[in-house]
Structures are given as structure tokens and as C-alpha cells.
C-alpha positions, 0 to 999 in steps of 0.5 A: 801284560806282566808284572815287569811290562806294568812296573815299567809304564808306571815308572816311565809315567813319572817326570822327575818324581812328579805324574806326567799327564802326558804320559800317562794318557799317551799309555792308557790309550795304548791299553786294552781296558783289563791292561788299563786297570792294571795300570790304573792300580798300579800307579795308585799303589805306587803314589801310596808307597813312594809318599809320606803324608803329614798331618799338622795343627797349623802350618809352620812350627816344624823343619820340611828338610830334616823330615826330607833327610828322614825319608829321603826318597819319598814326597812329603805331603803336608796337610792341616788338621786343627784338631790335633792340637799339638804334635804331628800324624804320618802315613807312610803307605798303611803305616799311621804313626800319630805323635800329638798332644790328642792322642796321648790324652785319649789313650790316658783317658782310655787307660783310666777307664780300664783301670777304674771300670 
């Protein structure tokens, strides 16, 4: 199976931006074991590339529509992490952007330790 075919199978596995279990099962039944392994890996990579994980300290307090405007072709997943204190953490594929009070305080503390040790 070449990359082009694999990409077409992955794109065909989605229905309105969501993974369609029926389509995935149909495709999986037609593939050999090694092709199935490649297909699953390609699905995971596609999900990772097309999803933004947003971690916030509490529910609400931000405008999801504005974030959707910034990332128009990506699926936004919201999760709550009370350890953030204030701000948010965005994970886009392998990139991590942390804009939080906790992160700022840790950076200040780290800087002070480096300067005075």
C-alpha cells in the first residue's frame, strides 16, 4: 500500500470531521495485518495533526468561537486542569504553548535560582 492510497483511506474514514466507526471497521476488514498496522498509525497521526487540545483551570472563562477562528480547520478539545491556576495550555500536534500563572511563577523561580546559586 502506498502513501497516496493510505491517505485516501484515512480521509475516507471521516464523516463531517468525525471518525466514522462503520467506515473504519469496513476498511479494517479488507486490510491485511501489516496494512492494518499502517492504517491505524496513519489514523493516529491524522488525529494528532488535526486536533488542538486546550487545557484550562475551570470550565468557561474563555471564548471558544475566537479560538475556532484562530484554528479554523482543526478540532478543538477542551479539558480542565485545576493545577494551571490562571491561563491555558494549548497542544497543537507536537507543539506545546503554555500561558498560565503557574508557568510564569515557575520561570521566575527558576531564573532566581540560576542567578543566586
